[in-house]
Steps between C-alpha positions, in 0.01 A plus 500: 500500500325706768554445871141375528553227240832391659324456834223299335739254333700468825190392686422244229850356531480470883157337475638240257786419737266454795285274287790279406605475868147399602490230228835367626371473858181325382709250302718424803198456725303284259758309300793461740308449824530124476873486435726410790828659598796283404607298804180585690135399536332843483347650180642830383174680580550426867863615518385850595397347832808289558805716439593538872823360640599394849869474580739409778847652517753220552814714499520879542830507309693637797868399521598211725743466790706186569754388756860429402415149372179589314244434774201736441457776757240720331309388192482122545304305237260242645231274359154590623136412427301772324120502507323622185144628448257209439445405139176608337269213400511523120488173322566137587876541537462759777242283676736205495778711648269624773408144592863400518575805714226398742639148547477445876816292535708748303361793697573334834856420395554851365366650823744289701791615284393862548460463875124559507174305491295403195201720585710812533674418173167441320374837622818673386477344154138613465558857614834593346472790257863610483783245465697473824767282656382269777637643829718323752321427830804623699604823328322743270683371196407269211537139606836364386470150352765234471567360153316182602196695622495719190515194274221322687271805489556531126416132451180528705363725224248690714351769278572852618828406671837532324856481630714798403843640587469802730769744611454588866712785631554360849407185686282668764711379795658703779874547440798722577577606141409866527784570259271364227236753600149492359281646225187704541258704295686785334400857571435541126254215497247599761438653836758305695501628856839576643645407838553755774846584364377533143690195371329159479147486359251313716361308203746214466492226238259285704234770519482543122569149376157486341616749236857433388465757226539778756840670471735356761839625603776411743456676832794372706818292470623373163149532363538876542866558414474286185152625405600656164649164397240272659196682367299274270456579131220260403298248696399144414131417520258223412170608344165321495222620269156530658148584392273778624423297813866452581501134398793354308440449126500130414795402286663842528800372698746720686732761354842567649641847446872527571762772459679500166822643644757218552716712732257589779431450785855517635641249748703630796736261678597600852796387713272355769499127579135416563581187702710707738242779509218263594723318748580821688135606501417164659776535761380849597145372546620207710700736723192716551664812354237758415707804397840539337695387196761254374741567212741243354765609248757315292818615666709598198240643261249644743219322313187462712434130563201564729319799646222440754290772658274455802208521558406289200266643238264381229554690173144416400347680799681819597401716794677838468434583863653173622836559334581130454593579138799705622834323447675521838819369348531841331387709797751647745484398867711575807796257467633464852837331538535383138602864439811431710646349181502854360645651818778240514580557131514879551731468802736256329512704178564824691771335708343607830491140633696177462361144506675404823423819689363442851195675645334484842124448524337548840146485366440876510671731252455804720377737229202546271289258707681208334542158659610155388249216451707275728416571861817596686686542174758290315803610698829505309416437135677536164353667193443161335330365812294818526378439145417134571318576826345822368639719777349850492785646708761405240306652212407815690872555559569452128225747408654770714823464304324530163345793318153497351654511153714191566200301624285610205776419251541146636124445487483623139801289401316192629179592317300660783325835499438480125301286253712209375260295289599421140413777256609595150430797274365477143401134528213322321373832372476655848701805613579310821425136578490458879303185595538572875408868472297484825821441701546752780840664545515470878690745718813538711436844650187709480521801265478732802790328677771748609809302597364398840734248674210342688305448176811355335546251786135391476530467123820294531312228687214507244247717683394864475444589131673197347272307263592210270297281262537121512616514137777744595594287801547184291683704236737645763622147574538436126714815480734358764524169313590692183792670670310818586311551172118490537309338213171635370241235599335376181155343480441509121731281295364459146217612272372283211249551222192278488660283230794421730745736332715687750438874526750596773731356764542736794855462624588536870703803604644665809351786705805718572478784750615858442674460837720224362532153648644333806825312458515124435701463823224656709236293318694177568543584869130573548407171332721316750340686789157397370611140534596572863143621560385142429783315677520717812241777486133588464447246217615190686172318439606471133792271581291190422403612147568288192755755383756694701344846514604856577298811571395781732192526719310813592216607727361850447270680740190646335149609591177375344188697595675626810613155620865398530584244233812353338630439149701176494765465229757252381719548193767261381630256243572134439673271468789670680788344306340540155230769532222468245207681662438800720177551688326759714214413736285767666229414752301807602268598782634255758445547872820589693661187642343268238711217353712618208305356206723668240799284598282188494351576158842590355628155596194332353540693173864399472411137574240520222766630262736219599231237447402651164858494375545144624189378318609676181842338515338161559285539188797594279595215262828328569765469228733203465849575371590316182858419408 
């Protein structure tokens, strides 16, 4: 067969195929045009016009965070009202539904339940083209319904309104939980603008809520450090089928698409007690504290019971320039006299001072421009009294007997000058799991320090280059209560699969120092002296607390925009006889001479802990002995 004949028969074959295809299309158009789609009211011929879908993402699939008792912190499921595109008028059934949806009484009641008026609701139902959750009037979040409200809305049967479960990441309120962090548009998913330091994108979750399909990632706090584990695998969505005009197909119903993986998203249980966390946030607001931090630890394990950072922030609306998203509990600040715990420990361990040693304080030290806060001085004073009354003269004298290395070793042994947060290698598939990775190390001496006695004296009273985080300060007290061994503060306790099966339990551990540890005898002595601070020293206003307390106050001189300001500190523990909690309170940017709010808030926090324990004990069931 010649090439010409092969080409001829090939063309005949192609022509026959095209003919058969044309006949098939004619048959579909003419014969099948009147047949309806199963479960719908549209003929097959019209399906070319009605294959569009409109969806709403109900859950991005991102992992969830909980407090120690299972209270949701990030990823709470709520019931909310979702508005759907109006149904196309196609047949008597759709018309009947439309009439029911327009029932005036039902619309007015629905509007009241949604916190709006009937006219606005009518307009929304007419104009909706993309399913969306009805917003809360107070925050830019879907309106959370009670079970009673959700049930009533469902029974009203207004067409175009359905009640669905919705996973909101945060509640939209101002809070002090910067350790949770926030999520924002990932760099891989768009043109997210960065902050001035190149870290947090300006486009937070609120600014892109209209498109939850955009890639989101953790940008600060636990959301960032746990990002590889929190990242969603599949999302859950509800789909409505619409025609070419964007109207819902009558009888088409809604389709729910859910992940098929029973193990994800993961659930992360923290050590935080949400009742305590919220209680401290409320106390700080009532006291008018604008800047600072509060950390509460379980004394023996170092587990974080609460961590509050001020100013408060809204994880739904982040301003990178404002810096409210920074966790001040993990940021180092000048410690003032709370650092005298370190100086006393160094002196006792080095044997350069004894507890009953007597000093003379005239008010002026005579060197390095140092003076004592008490006008005219304390006169004859022992080392223990000097600790209780925070005498600068006593601690300057100790510093001159110490070397830089001895002071640095004592600080390191107590968990200062280095990160102490819980961390563990090769955990949950990560080379290093460090939930509090943003923790600053703090300092004792500046790197350029060259064994200057004047600098050492200033450092010994908590000034100069000394810098401590509130987390480290609370942990230092826990180290004393553990006989000189600092724990590694833990905020993540357990990780579970979505089906409830346990994936990992993260055990507490210590945070030993290369410099060793202070002796149990020194730790015990310092704990006693901290009690003297409350009974006969700078913490006397705590004598009326619900528990007997112990601690150490501090006031550090700083500058803010050229103006003289103070950091106010109080660190301590309670109850004194059976210590269960340690706490550190930092109040920043206070005018010199202002009332010491850190002491006040410390007492209020400890009272809150006492009341919480009392209420828990009251709720515990009683048991009657049986013979």
